[in-house]
N, C-alpha and C positions, 0 to 999 in steps of 0.2 A: 680251476676246473673242479666241478663237484663230482661226487661219486655217482650221482644220478644224471650225469651229462648225457644228452640225447645222442651225441656223436659216438658214444661208447656202448657196445653191447657187452654182455656178460663176459665173453672170452677176452675182449679187449681189456676190460677192467681187471680180470685175473692176471693177464700178462703184465699190466702195469704194476699191480701189487707184487708180482713175483720178481720184477726187475728193478723196482725203484730203489732198493738198497744196494744194487749192484748185481752184475751177472755172476753166476756160479763160477768158481775157479775150477774149470774143467776144460779139456781140449774141445769139447762140444757143448758149450753152455746152453745153446738153444735146444738141444736134444734133452738136456736135463730139465729145462723148464717145460718142454712139451710133454715129457713123461709125467711130470707133476700135474699137468692140466689135461691129460688124456687127449692130446692132439699131436700133430706132427711138428717137427722142427721147421719144416718149410712153411707151415701155417703161422708159427710164431714169428718167423722172419718177415713173411709177407705182411702180417698185421702191423708189426713194428714199422715197416717201411711205409705202409699206408698212413699210420698215425703221424709219422714224420712229415710226409707230404701234405697232410691236411692241417698240420700245425697243432695237433693235439699234444704231441711231444716235440720238444725243440731239438734235442740231439741225443745221440747215444755216443758216449765217449768214456775214456779212461780218466779217472781222477786219482793221480798218483799221490801217495803220502811221501812228500819230499823229505821229511825228517827221517822216515824209515829207510829211505834210499841214501842217507848220508848227507843230504843237503840241509845243513843246519842254519845257513845264512840265507834269508829270503828277503830280497829288497824290492820294494815297489819303486821303480825309477819314475820320476815325474819330470816332464820336459816342457819348456816354454818354446814352442816352435811356431813358425809362421802359419797363420790360419789357412791361407790359400794353398799351402803345401801339405796340410795335415793328412789328407787321404793318401797321397803318394808316400809320404814318410812313414805313416802308421803301417801301411802295407809292407814296406821294406823291413821295418823293425819287427813286425809280427812274424815274419818269415825266418828270423834268426833262430838258430837252434837253442840259444841260451834264453830265449823269451818264451814263457809259457802262455801268456796272453797280453794283448795290447789293445788299448781302446782310447777313445777321445772322451774328455770330460770338460765341462764348462770352466772357464776362469772365474775367479772371484777377486777382481782387482779392488784395491791395490795390494791386498795381502797375499793373494794366491794367483800367480800368473801362469800356472801350469795347465796345459790343455791336452797333453799326450801322456798316457800312463803305460808302462811296460813292466811286467813282473819278471824278475830275474832271480834264479836260484843258484846258490853256490855252496861249496863245502865250508867256506868261511867268508868273512867280509872282504878279505883281500881279493878273493876270486870274483865276488859280486862287483867290487869296484873296478876290476880289470874289464869285466863284461860291460859295465856302464861306460867306460872309456871307449870301448869299441862302438857302442851305440852313438856316443858323442861324435866320434870320427865320421860315422855314417851320416849323421844329421848335418855335419859341417856348419856353414854359416847360417843355416836356417834355425839353429838352436841358439837361444839367447840366455838360458839359464836352466839348471836342473838340480835335483836333490835325489837322495836315496833314503827312503823310509823303510826301516827294518822292522820285521815282525818281532813282537815281543812275546807272543803266545800263539798257540795253535787253536784255531776256531774250527769247529766241526762244519764241514762244507756239505750242505745238502740243498736240494732243490725242493720244489713243491711236492708234497706227498698227499696221496689219497688214502683213506682208511676204510 
């Protein structure tokens, strides 16, 4: 999306610029943004909703800093599951409280048989391994193999930005 995108008017662009680094830490974050932009909180919320519905923005969500919350072990669990069951199983895994995100990826045989990925956070590796065993039990005989890939450093997580 470019800054001159015809789908965006000036206020939409200002709202995106005001929110792309995160919402203000306030009990009424939309009111803070509205005050900065000389409009109402209701207008900020309505425009964000419209941009979501039109696909200009994909989502509004929290991006927690797991390390700051004490979750020092972060493991991407990778699973070799039956292709014909991946939608059903991925949905079940994605609903687990211990999984922050879950998605399908292509296999690269013969070296990489894994097609289901699920990020698990824990205070230590023992906790992550325990959560992975719970996922393995849920997958049952549909799972043929799995691994846990641990994070070794923190990468800044950001999406597309306009300037």
